[in-house]
N, C-alpha and C positions, 0 to 999 in steps of 0.2 A: 431336449431343453428348448423352451420357447425363445425365439430370437427377440432381442431387445430392440425396439424401434426408437426413433428419435424423440417421440413424445415421452417415452420412459426416460431417455437420457436427460431431457430437459427437466423432468420432475425430480431427477436424482441429483441435480446440481446442489452443491452445499458448501463444502470446505473451500473449493475454488472461489466461490462467490464471496466468502468471508475474506479471502486474500484481496480480492478486488475492492471490497468495502474498506479494507485497510489502506491500500495505496492510492485510491482515488479520494483524496482529501483536499482541503483548502490549499495546501502546498502545491499539489499537482495542478489545480485549476489556475493558481497564480503563475506558476512557471510556464504552463502551456499558453496561457493568455499573453504573457509577456513575449514568449517566443513568436507567436503568430503576429502580434502587433508590430514587433520590431523586425522580424526576418521573414515574414510571409509564410509560404509553404515549404521553404527550403530545408527545414529540419525534420520533416515528417519521417524521413528515412531513419533518423536517430530513434524516434519513438518506435518504429517498426523493429529495430534491433533490440531496444529495451524490452519490448513485449516478448520477442522470441527468447531473450535471455531469461526473463522471468519465468516463462513456461519451462525452460530447461531445468532451472534450479528448483522450482516449486514441484515439478514432477518427482524429482529426487526426494524432496522433503516428504511428499505424500507417500511415496513408496517406502521410505524408511519407517514412517509411522505405522503403516499398515502391516508390514512384515514383522517389525519388532514389538508392535503394540505399545510403543513408547514414543515420546516426543524427542526432538533433536537434543534438548537440554539433558534429558536422561541418558541418551546414547553417548553424548560427549562425556558425561560423568563416568559411565561404565567403561568406555574405551581407554580412558587414561588411568593407568594403575598407580603411577607415581603420585603420592599424596601431595607433595610440594607443587608439582606441575598441575595437579587437579585444582589446588587452591588458587593458583595463578589464573588458570583458565576460567574458573568459576567467577573470580573477581572481575575478569575482563567482560564476561557475559553480563553479570549483574550490573556493573557500571554502565556498559554500553547500551544494554537493552532497557534496564529499569530506569536509570537516570535519563537516558536519551528520550524515552517515551514520555517522561514528565514534560520535557521541552515540547515534544510533539503535541501533547495533550492540551497545553496552553494555546498553541496555534490552532488546533482542531476546533476547540470550543469557540474561540473568538472568531475564527474564519467562518464557521458555520453560522454563527450568530449574525455576521455581517450580511449573509444572504437574506435572512428573514428581516433584518433591519431595513432593507430596501423597501419592503412592503409594510413594515410596522415602524416607521421612523420615530414615533413618539415614545417607544419603549427603549430605555437605556441599553446599550450594547452589552455591558457587563451582566445585566440582569438576564438577558436572553442566553448568554454563555453559561451562566450558573445553572439555569433551568436545563440546558442541554446536559450538563454534568449530572444533574439529579436524575434525568431520564436514563442516562447510562448506568447509574448506580442501581436504580430500580430493576432494570433489565438484567444486569449481571447478578444482582442479589437473588434473583429467581433460581439461579443455579441450574437452569435447564438448557443444555446445549442445543437441543432440538428447537426450542423456542427462539433462542438467540440466532441460530442459523437461519430460520425462516424469516425473522424480522430483518436481518441484514440482507438476505437475498432479495426481499421485497424492495428495500431501499436502493439496492444496486440497479434493479430494473427501473425504478423511478429516475435515477440518475441517467441511465442509458436513454430512456424515453425522452427526457427533457433536452439533453444535449444533441441527440440525433435529430429530433424534430427541429430544433433551432438551427442545425446545420442546413437542412433542406430549405428552411425559411430564408436563409441567408443567400441562397442561389449562387454558390461560388462557381468559378470557372473550373470545371472538373478536369479539363486538360492540364491546367496549371497545378491542380491538386495532385494529379497522378505523377507529374514531373517531380514533385517534392519527395516522392518515394525512391527516386534514383539517387544513390549516394554521390554527393559532390563535396570535395574537400577544399574547394576554392572559396575564400571569404567566409569560412565557417567560424562562427563565434563558439569556440570550444567551451567556454565557461557556461554558456547557455545550454550547450549539448550535455555537459556534465549534470546540470540541473534536471534536464529531461530524463536522463537515465537514473539519477538519484531519487527521483520521485516515483519511479516505476519498480526498480529492483530494490526492494526494501529489506534490510537484513532481519528485522524482527518477524517478518512474514514467514521465514524459514521455520521458526519455532512455532508460530501460530498454525501453519499448515500441517506440519508433522503431527502435532498434538490433536488438532481437530479431525484429521484423517483417521488417526488411531481410534478416536471415539466413534466416528461415523461408520467405518468399515472394519471388519474383524478378521478377514482372511485373504489369502493371495488371489482367490477367485474374483475379488472385488477390484483388483488392480486396473482392469479395463475401464470400469466405471469411474475410478479415480482419475485416470488419464483423460478420459473424455471430459469430465468435470473441470479438470485443470485447463485443458486446451480451450474449451468453450468459454469458460468464465474469464480467463485472463485475456483471451482474444477480445471479448466484449469490453473488458476494461481498457485494453489498448485502443480500441475503436473510440471509446468515450474520450480518451485523452487526445486522440487525433481530431475528433470533432471539435474539441475546444480550441485547438490550434487553428483549424479551418475557419471556425466562426470568427475568431479574433483577427485572423489574417484578412478575411473578406470584409469585415465591417470596421475594424479598429486600426487600420494601417497608419502608423505614425502617432497613434494616441499613446500617451504614457499610462501604463497600467501598473500600479504599485501594489495592489492586492486583488483578491478574487472578486470582490464586490464591484470593483471598477469596471469589470467586463459587463456586468448587468446594467450599470448606469450608462456605459458607452453605447449599449444597444438600443436604449430608449428612443433617441431621435432617428435611428436608422431603421429599426424593425418594429418600433412601436412598443407600448407598455406590456403587451401580452408576452412578447418574446423575452423582454427584460425580466418579467415575473417567472417565466420558465427557467431561466438561468439562475434566478434567485432560489427557486425551489431545489434545483439541482445542487447548488452550492450548500444549502442547508442540509440536504440529504448526505452530501459528501462529508460535511463537518460532523454530522451525527454518527455516521458509520465509523469514521475514524476515531471519534470520541469513545466509542464502545470497544473497538478492536485494539487500540493502543494499550490500554490497561490490561485487557485480556491476554495479549501477547506477552506483556511484561510478567504477568503472573505465571503463564506457562513456562517461559524461559527461566525465570528465577527459581521456581519450584523444581524444575527439571535438574538444573546444575547443582542445586543445594540438596538434592535427594529428598525433597518434600513431596508427598503424594499429590498428584494433580487432580484433586477432587474439587469441582467447582462449588461444592457446598461446604467445604472445609473452612475453618476459621482462618488458617494461615493463607490459603489461596485468596480468600476474600480480602484479607488484610492488605495483601500486596496490591491488588487492583484498586482498592479503596485509597491507599496512599497516593497512587499515581493520579487519580481523579482529584482528590482533595488538594494535592500539591499544585495541580493545574489551576484549580479554582483560586488558590491563594495568590499564585503568580498573576492571574488576571486582575485581581483586586489591588495588588501592590506594585506590580512591575510597570515601568514606564515605556518599555520597548513596544514597538508596533508588532502586530501579528506577522507582518512580512519579515521583520528582523528575526523574530523567534523561529520562523520557518527556515530562514537562511542558515541560522546557527545549527538547527537540526539536520539540514541537508549536508552541511560541511562535516558534521559528525558522522552522518551516514556513509559518506565517501571513504572515511577512514575505517569504519566498522565493517562494511560490506565484504571486502576481500578476506578479512579475518574469519568472519562467519562462514563464508563460502569454503575456505580451507577446512574448517571444522566439518562442514557438511560432506565435502569430498572425502575426507578421511573416514568418516563413518560409513559412507556409501561404498567404500572399497573393503569393508570388513568381511573376512571369510565367514563370519556368522550369518551373513545374509544369504549365503549359498548362491543359487542360480539367480537371485534377485539383486545381487550387488551390481555395481556399475561395471559395464564391460567396455571394450575399446572405444566404440563410437561415443558412448556417454561421457567417458573420461576426456576424449578429445574435445567434444563440444563444451563440456564444463571447464576444461583448462583454457580453451580459447577465450571464453567469456570472462573467466577469472583474470587472464592477462589484460584484457581490455578494461575491466573494472579497476585493476591496479593502476593502469595508465590514467584512468579518469580520477582515481584517488590522488595521484600526484598532481594532476591539473587542479583539483580542488584545493589541495594544500597550498599550491602556489597562489591560488586566488585568495586564500585566507591570509597568507603572508603579505 
């Protein structure tokens, strides 16, 4: 058998990139920018933890999808035999993922539009946001997983390029940057740390990744490709988030950043208009990718737990993602809350939902039906450790809400 080289691995990137497209959105850029401007490089170690945690859980989700040929939602439905309990769990998933993603969708479209608005100030923000929603509808209506995957992968590389280049243009003190990866529990703003984890370890990505991996790969021989895809893609996503923190810490110390576009505006007098435009393009790409993936994840999760076939060309599947996008558009037109407020609400909801979804994932991953591919001792230890930390963060976030 011919050995697979790194060029092959790069060409084979797919479902992992979709996950990155989902979690690098306007919310991530806002939280990372605020973290860097307010606390410098000191919370980079939190992002490192969040990236590792995401790799751990998303690898499980991909493995589940490949071995069972089904998404997490379908696996949850099959593993719970009691009808009453199944109804309760289905209700939790539908409310948490479907309704939660409507809130995300509003922030995604508006946040992405704010990036382009920096370069096109004469076009109303709401109009740009609605256009983004229409682009998402056209792409999803195609019903082609391969086309959607390639489109999102390309946008992920656009995001990576813009933010990595901007980081080097900023010329940070790399010694101080490296020191930020050393865990320090002194004077840590835990609420900000919660935000950094909450924008990286996203519960609906577990459903999105398991379903997309089941479509992309068909047998256990593909597990190696799936793991490489997960590790490379999510590591790249983590690097993008870290770059945003570094850029903000280097150039915007002490500057109040209330939304993602503020970072672009703050860079203009420091690095010039070109760097500002780079960040704006990155923000638009982040908003557009999240605008596409949030309704797609909602459709996968909802169809899975309700026993509806996950066919991207089916009427029911299309109806679910269409409702999410249209609801996001309506909220943009009638809601008076700022994108930052909407993103904050979604993050608080995330903190509550995440431990629940992780418990469902761990339950499915320990099923005897998976045979040799179920979680073993080290996987369960790693998963349980991260779960305990996410529960602690959930409590922190609830205290923040109260």
